[in-house]
N, CA and C of each residue as an Amber inpcrd file, in Angstrom:
protein
   402
 -21.2520000   7.9850000   1.9580000 -19.9130000   8.7840000   1.9660000
 -19.3800000   9.1690000   3.2400000 -20.4600000   9.4280000   4.1720000
 -19.9430000   9.6980000   5.4670000 -19.1800000   8.5220000   6.3610000
 -19.6420000   7.3430000   5.8980000 -19.0170000   6.1300000   6.3560000
 -17.4810000   6.0440000   6.0400000 -17.1890000   6.4900000   4.7550000
 -15.9360000   6.4890000   4.3790000 -15.1350000   7.5790000   5.1770000
 -15.6490000   8.8160000   5.3590000 -14.9870000   9.8160000   5.7390000
 -14.6130000   9.4730000   7.4140000 -15.6460000   8.6790000   8.0240000
 -15.1810000   8.2930000   9.2910000 -14.0920000   7.1560000   9.3890000
 -14.2030000   6.3510000   8.4520000 -13.0940000   5.3240000   8.2710000
 -11.7390000   5.9910000   7.9270000 -11.8130000   6.9290000   7.0470000
 -10.5690000   7.5460000   6.7010000  -9.9000000   8.2530000   8.0360000
 -10.7890000   8.8970000   8.6480000 -10.3800000   9.7340000   9.7360000
  -9.8020000   8.8940000  10.9310000 -10.6310000   7.8200000  11.0660000
 -10.0630000   6.7420000  12.0360000  -8.6500000   6.1870000  11.7990000
  -8.4610000   5.6570000  10.6130000  -7.1860000   5.0110000  10.1480000
  -6.1600000   6.0900000  10.0910000  -6.4400000   7.3750000   9.6960000
  -5.4750000   8.3320000   9.6270000  -4.9540000   8.7850000  10.9450000
  -6.0490000   8.9430000  11.8650000  -5.6360000   9.3480000  13.3610000
  -4.9010000   8.1540000  14.0120000  -5.2280000   7.0520000  13.8990000
  -4.6830000   5.8480000  14.6790000  -4.1780000   4.8150000  13.4800000
  -3.0050000   5.2570000  12.8630000  -2.6180000   4.3770000  11.8110000
  -1.8670000   3.0590000  12.3120000  -2.2150000   2.1080000  11.5570000
  -1.6750000   0.6470000  11.9300000  -0.4810000   0.5480000  11.1280000
   0.6310000  -0.0130000  11.7770000   1.8240000  -0.2510000  11.1780000
   2.6230000   0.7490000  10.6290000   2.4830000   1.9780000  11.1390000
   3.0610000   3.1980000  10.6400000   4.4130000   3.4520000  11.4810000
   5.4040000   2.7180000  10.8870000   6.9020000   2.8770000  11.5180000
   7.6700000   2.1050000  10.5310000   9.0750000   2.4340000  10.7080000
  10.1320000   1.8490000   9.8970000  10.5730000   0.6580000  10.6660000
  10.2460000  -0.4970000   9.9050000  10.6040000  -1.9110000  10.2770000
  12.0670000  -1.9280000  10.3950000  12.5650000  -2.6010000  11.4620000
  14.0920000  -2.8140000  11.4520000  14.4930000  -4.0250000  10.7850000
  13.8470000  -5.1410000  10.9880000  14.0770000  -6.4820000  10.5900000
  13.4410000  -6.9140000   9.0750000  13.3560000  -5.8480000   8.2460000
  12.7450000  -6.3710000   7.0120000  13.5460000  -7.1620000   6.1190000
  12.7910000  -7.8090000   5.2360000  13.4520000  -8.5300000   4.1390000
  13.7220000  -7.5970000   2.9900000  12.7630000  -6.6860000   2.5380000
  12.8760000  -5.8340000   1.4610000  11.9810000  -4.5350000   1.7060000
  12.4400000  -3.4690000   1.2140000  11.7420000  -2.1540000   1.4430000
  11.7160000  -1.5590000   0.0480000  10.6190000  -0.6240000  -0.1100000
  10.4710000  -0.0280000  -1.4180000  10.1460000   1.4150000  -1.0260000
  10.6530000   2.4420000  -1.8020000  10.2000000   3.8110000  -1.7090000
   9.3220000   4.0880000  -3.0630000   8.3300000   4.7830000  -2.8180000
   7.4350000   5.2870000  -4.0380000   7.0520000   6.6210000  -3.7410000
   6.9380000   7.5440000  -4.7730000   6.4050000   8.8800000  -4.5550000
   5.2810000   9.0320000  -5.5750000   4.5770000  10.0830000  -5.1330000
   3.4690000  10.5840000  -5.8970000   3.7030000  12.1280000  -6.3800000
   4.2000000  12.4450000  -7.5750000   4.4220000  13.6830000  -7.8970000
   3.1140000  14.6000000  -7.9810000   1.7960000  13.9480000  -8.0620000
   0.8360000  14.7870000  -8.0870000   0.3820000  15.4950000  -6.7000000
   0.5770000  14.7160000  -5.6380000   0.1130000  15.2350000  -4.3710000
   1.2740000  15.1950000  -3.4730000   2.5370000  14.8160000  -3.8940000
   3.7660000  14.8870000  -3.1620000   3.8260000  13.8000000  -2.0810000
   2.8350000  12.7070000  -1.9910000   3.0480000  11.4930000  -1.1390000
   4.4910000  11.0150000  -1.2790000   5.0030000  10.6440000  -0.2120000
   6.2100000   9.8340000  -0.2350000   6.2930000   8.7930000   0.8710000
   6.1280000   7.5090000   0.3760000   6.0390000   6.4340000   1.2980000
   7.1660000   5.4020000   1.0920000   7.5750000   4.7020000   2.2610000
   8.4820000   3.6030000   2.1500000   7.6430000   2.3800000   2.8290000
   7.6660000   1.2910000   2.0330000   6.9610000   0.1110000   2.5640000
   8.1030000  -0.9750000   3.0230000   7.8670000  -1.5770000   4.0630000
   8.8750000  -2.6570000   4.5890000   8.2380000  -3.8660000   4.5410000
   8.6890000  -4.9870000   4.1950000   8.0990000  -6.2630000   4.1030000
   9.0890000  -7.3420000   4.7600000   8.6580000  -8.1930000   5.5310000
   9.2970000  -9.2910000   6.0990000   8.5790000 -10.5020000   5.1860000
   9.5450000 -11.1150000   4.5890000   8.9130000 -12.2740000   3.7160000
   9.6250000 -13.6180000   4.0540000   8.9370000 -14.6880000   4.0870000
   9.5320000 -16.0420000   4.2610000   8.6380000 -16.9480000   3.4850000
   9.2730000 -17.8140000   2.5840000   8.6600000 -18.6000000   1.8420000
   7.5900000 -18.2970000   1.0720000   7.7540000 -16.9230000   0.4310000
   6.6570000 -16.2240000  -0.2990000   5.5820000 -15.9720000   0.3000000
   5.6250000 -15.7830000   1.4350000   4.4640000 -15.2600000   2.3940000
   4.9010000 -14.0040000   3.1730000   4.1280000 -12.9610000   3.2230000
   4.3700000 -11.7780000   3.9400000   3.9710000 -11.8990000   5.3860000
   5.0310000 -11.9810000   6.2020000   4.8920000 -12.3270000   7.5260000
   4.7730000 -10.9210000   8.3580000   5.1880000  -9.8270000   7.8750000
   5.0930000  -8.5360000   8.5170000   5.1090000  -7.3560000   7.5410000
   4.6170000  -6.2310000   7.8350000   4.4630000  -5.1890000   6.9170000
   4.4380000  -3.8400000   7.8460000   5.0900000  -2.9860000   7.2040000
   4.8850000  -1.5710000   7.7740000   5.1790000  -0.5100000   6.8300000
   4.9660000   0.8720000   7.0790000   5.1250000   1.9250000   6.1650000
   5.5450000   3.0980000   6.9200000   6.2150000   4.0300000   6.4400000
   6.4600000   5.2590000   6.9090000   6.6900000   6.3970000   5.6460000
   6.8340000   7.5680000   6.0380000   6.9760000   8.6620000   4.9600000
   6.3110000   9.7970000   5.3430000   6.1850000  10.6240000   4.2760000
   5.5310000  11.8340000   4.2620000   4.3150000  11.6480000   3.3590000
   3.1740000  11.4000000   4.0360000   2.0550000  10.9220000   3.3740000
   0.7090000  11.7060000   3.7460000  -0.1010000  11.7170000   2.6180000
  -1.3920000  12.5310000   2.9390000  -2.3470000  11.6890000   3.8480000
  -3.4200000  12.1660000   4.1950000  -4.3010000  11.4990000   5.0740000
  -4.8420000  10.2890000   4.4240000  -5.1700000  10.3300000   3.1070000
  -5.5720000   9.2430000   2.4300000  -4.6000000   8.1760000   2.2870000
  -3.4070000   8.3930000   2.0660000  -2.2750000   7.5870000   1.8950000
  -2.1290000   6.8610000   3.1920000  -2.2180000   7.5320000   4.3620000
  -1.9640000   6.9060000   5.5700000  -3.0030000   5.8110000   5.9630000
  -4.2730000   6.2920000   5.6660000  -5.4520000   5.4700000   5.7710000
  -5.4980000   4.2950000   5.1090000  -5.1660000   4.4070000   3.6170000
  -5.1410000   3.1690000   2.8070000  -3.8120000   2.3820000   3.1170000
  -2.6170000   2.8040000   3.5260000  -1.6170000   2.1500000   3.9050000
  -1.9070000   1.2000000   5.1830000  -2.6640000   1.8500000   6.1170000
  -3.0510000   1.1510000   7.2810000  -4.1040000  -0.0240000   6.9630000
  -4.8800000   0.2150000   6.0910000  -5.8590000  -0.7040000   5.6820000
  -5.1470000  -1.9290000   4.9720000  -4.1670000  -1.4710000   4.1610000
  -3.4650000  -2.6330000   3.5430000  -2.7730000  -3.4530000   4.5310000
  -2.4350000  -3.0090000   5.6630000  -1.8300000  -3.8760000   6.7320000
  -2.5560000  -4.9610000   7.0740000  -3.9890000  -4.8750000   7.0060000
  -4.8270000  -5.7840000   7.4150000  -5.1520000  -6.8410000   6.5380000
  -4.7430000  -6.6290000   5.2450000  -4.9270000  -7.7130000   4.2750000
  -3.6340000  -8.1350000   3.6130000  -2.5230000  -7.4750000   3.8540000
  -1.2280000  -7.9910000   3.2610000  -0.6450000  -8.9470000   3.9680000
  -0.7260000  -8.9190000   5.3590000   0.1220000  -9.9320000   6.2090000
  -0.5520000 -11.3640000   6.2190000   0.2190000 -12.2720000   5.9960000
  -0.0190000 -13.7860000   5.7190000  -0.6230000 -13.9900000   4.3410000
  -0.2910000 -12.9190000   3.4610000  -0.9450000 -13.1570000   2.0020000
   0.4450000 -13.7030000   1.3440000   0.2540000 -14.6590000   0.2240000
   1.2150000 -15.0410000  -0.6140000   1.6730000 -13.7670000  -1.5110000
   2.7910000 -13.8520000  -1.7880000   3.3760000 -12.4060000  -2.6040000
   2.7940000 -12.6490000  -3.9210000   2.4150000 -13.7770000  -4.5500000
   1.9000000 -13.8550000  -5.8130000   0.2970000 -13.0710000  -5.8470000
  -0.3940000 -13.2730000  -4.6790000  -1.6580000 -12.6220000  -4.4800000
  -1.5030000 -11.0790000  -4.5190000  -0.3570000 -10.6600000  -3.7930000
  -0.3300000  -9.2230000  -3.7570000   0.1930000  -8.5750000  -5.0790000
   0.7270000  -9.4900000  -5.9600000   1.0090000  -8.9190000  -7.2730000
  -0.3880000  -8.6330000  -8.1100000  -1.4550000  -9.1110000  -7.6340000
  -2.8010000  -9.0390000  -8.2090000  -3.6110000  -7.7950000  -7.6620000
  -3.1270000  -7.3920000  -6.5450000  -4.0270000  -6.3950000  -5.8760000
  -4.0620000  -5.0240000  -6.6040000  -5.1990000  -4.3860000  -6.8700000
  -5.0690000  -3.0750000  -7.4030000  -6.2850000  -2.4040000  -6.7220000
  -6.6350000  -1.2280000  -7.5010000  -7.7030000  -0.2100000  -6.9830000
  -8.9990000  -1.1460000  -6.5330000  -9.4490000  -2.0150000  -7.5380000
 -10.7210000  -2.6380000  -7.1260000 -10.6830000  -3.3240000  -5.9860000
  -9.5520000  -3.7780000  -5.2980000  -9.4920000  -4.3410000  -4.0390000
  -9.7810000  -3.3980000  -3.0200000  -9.2020000  -2.1050000  -3.2110000
  -9.6700000  -0.9770000  -2.2420000 -11.0900000  -0.7070000  -2.2530000
 -11.7330000  -0.7930000  -3.5460000 -13.1100000  -0.4940000  -3.5700000
 -13.9490000  -1.5390000  -3.0880000 -13.4550000  -2.7800000  -2.9620000
 -14.3350000  -3.9550000  -2.4020000 -14.2210000  -3.8150000  -0.8140000
 -13.3410000  -3.1190000  -0.4250000 -13.2110000  -2.9790000   1.1090000
 -13.8730000  -1.5980000   1.5230000 -14.5700000  -0.8510000   0.5590000
 -15.2220000   0.3290000   0.8260000 -14.4200000   1.4230000   0.8550000
 -13.2720000   1.5190000   0.2720000 -12.4590000   2.5620000   0.1730000
 -12.3760000   3.1880000  -1.2050000 -13.3600000   3.9840000  -1.3700000
 -13.4460000   4.7220000  -2.7560000 -13.2240000   6.1070000  -2.5770000
 -12.4300000   6.7140000  -3.3230000 -12.0330000   8.2800000  -3.1720000
 -12.2160000   8.7800000  -4.5790000 -12.0920000  10.2260000  -4.5280000
 -12.3130000  10.8240000  -5.8900000 -11.2970000  10.4710000  -6.9550000
 -11.5460000  10.6290000  -8.0380000 -10.6740000  10.2400000  -9.1920000
  -9.2850000  10.8850000  -8.8880000  -9.3160000  12.2750000  -8.5180000
  -8.0500000  12.8770000  -8.3510000  -7.2290000  12.3540000  -7.1200000
  -7.7410000  11.5530000  -6.2650000  -6.9390000  10.9370000  -5.1670000
  -6.8020000   9.4090000  -5.2070000  -7.1070000   8.8100000  -6.3480000
  -6.8870000   7.3950000  -6.5420000  -5.5000000   6.9330000  -6.3390000
  -4.5110000   7.7310000  -6.7090000  -2.9790000   7.2970000  -6.5610000
  -2.7270000   7.2830000  -5.2050000  -3.2190000   8.2100000  -4.3010000
  -3.0660000   8.3980000  -2.8780000  -3.5660000   6.9340000  -2.1560000
  -4.7680000   6.3340000  -2.8290000  -5.2480000   5.0490000  -2.2990000
  -4.5920000   3.8970000  -2.6310000  -3.7430000   4.0020000  -3.5930000
  -2.9880000   2.7430000  -3.9410000  -1.4520000   2.7230000  -3.8270000
  -0.9080000   3.8550000  -3.4690000   0.5730000   4.0800000  -3.3820000
   1.3290000   2.9770000  -2.5910000   0.7310000   2.5460000  -1.4320000
   1.2050000   1.6480000  -0.5210000   1.2440000   0.2890000  -1.2200000
   0.1510000  -0.1270000  -1.9710000   0.0560000  -1.2550000  -2.7170000
   1.1300000  -1.3450000  -3.8680000   1.3840000  -0.2220000  -4.6130000
   2.2570000  -0.0720000  -5.7740000   3.6820000  -0.4150000  -4.8910000
   4.0350000   0.2680000  -3.8600000   5.3410000   0.0100000  -3.1100000
   5.5230000  -1.5200000  -2.8430000   4.4290000  -1.9410000  -2.2700000
   4.4460000  -3.4940000  -1.9450000   4.7660000  -4.3090000  -3.0750000
   4.0160000  -4.0150000  -4.1700000   4.2850000  -4.7970000  -5.5020000
   5.6320000  -4.8420000  -6.0280000   6.2110000  -3.4280000  -5.9640000
   7.5480000  -3.3800000  -6.4690000   8.7170000  -3.8460000  -5.6110000
   8.2520000  -3.7530000  -4.2740000   9.1480000  -4.5190000  -3.4620000
   9.3540000  -5.9630000  -3.5700000   8.1150000  -6.6480000  -3.8930000
   8.0380000  -8.0480000  -4.3000000   8.8330000  -8.1220000  -5.5130000
   8.4540000  -7.4260000  -6.3310000   9.2620000  -7.6820000  -7.7520000
  10.8010000  -7.5390000  -7.5480000  11.2950000  -6.6320000  -6.7280000
  12.7190000  -6.6940000  -6.4760000  13.0860000  -7.8510000  -5.7180000
  12.3250000  -8.3310000  -4.7960000  12.4440000  -9.5530000  -3.8640000
  12.6340000 -10.7310000  -4.7030000  11.7710000 -10.8840000  -5.9340000
  11.6640000 -12.0270000  -6.9400000  12.8750000 -11.7750000  -7.9730000
  13.5260000 -10.5610000  -7.9500000  14.6000000 -10.1910000  -8.9500000
  13.9620000 -10.5030000 -10.3470000  12.7610000 -10.1360000 -10.5930000
  11.9370000 -10.6000000 -11.7650000  12.2260000  -9.3260000 -12.9160000
  13.0890000  -8.2020000 -12.5100000  13.2340000  -7.1080000 -13.4080000
  11.8790000  -6.4220000 -13.8040000  10.8150000  -6.6080000 -13.1810000
   9.5510000  -5.9010000 -13.3440000   9.5430000  -4.5770000 -12.3990000
   8.7040000  -3.6890000 -12.8500000   8.3470000  -2.5470000 -11.9410000
   7.0270000  -2.1470000 -12.3910000   6.1000000  -2.0860000 -11.5520000
   4.7000000  -1.5820000 -11.6450000   4.7660000  -0.0850000 -11.6630000
   3.6290000   0.3960000 -12.3960000   3.3160000   1.9590000 -12.1460000
   1.9040000   2.1080000 -11.7640000   1.4960000   3.3090000 -11.4600000
   0.2010000   3.5070000 -11.0340000  -0.8280000   2.8700000 -12.0960000
  -0.5070000   3.0790000 -13.2530000  -1.3910000   2.6810000 -14.4420000
  -1.8280000   1.0650000 -14.2990000  -0.8720000   0.3180000 -13.7500000
  -1.0330000  -1.1840000 -13.6200000  -1.9700000  -1.3860000 -12.5300000
  -2.3650000  -0.4320000 -11.7590000  -3.3000000  -0.6290000 -10.6500000
  -4.6090000  -0.3870000 -10.8540000  -5.1090000   0.2670000 -11.8390000
  -6.4850000   0.5880000 -12.2190000  -7.0780000  -0.1830000 -13.3320000
  -8.3490000  -0.5050000 -13.0710000  -8.9290000  -1.3510000 -13.9770000
  -9.5190000  -0.6320000 -15.3060000  -9.7920000   0.7550000 -14.8810000
 -10.4170000   1.6390000 -15.7800000  -9.4860000   2.3200000 -16.9150000
């Protein structure tokens, strides 16, 4: 658990890609009414591959850390792969949080997935429930 705390603190203090991208293809806002996280994810997409990613908003420490970690796995990913990422992916990266904070750990993934749905114009919208295996 101490390793996770160190990882969280490091990503939260030195977030990766925490800015409002100017030349994005699509952006998506998501909110979490439980802890009042508010995030906007920006994606630059070409030929169904995410070329660039950033985020900004009023986010908790866990959300900033999770969104930063997402930056390391989302760039150069096929958008169809991103539509299958959920909480278990964060667990596989060693990012496990309490049940109460699970939404904070995945809100950036939710925003990215819904941005992709918008980009594909497929009329789908994921919810937090779509991201958890349990």
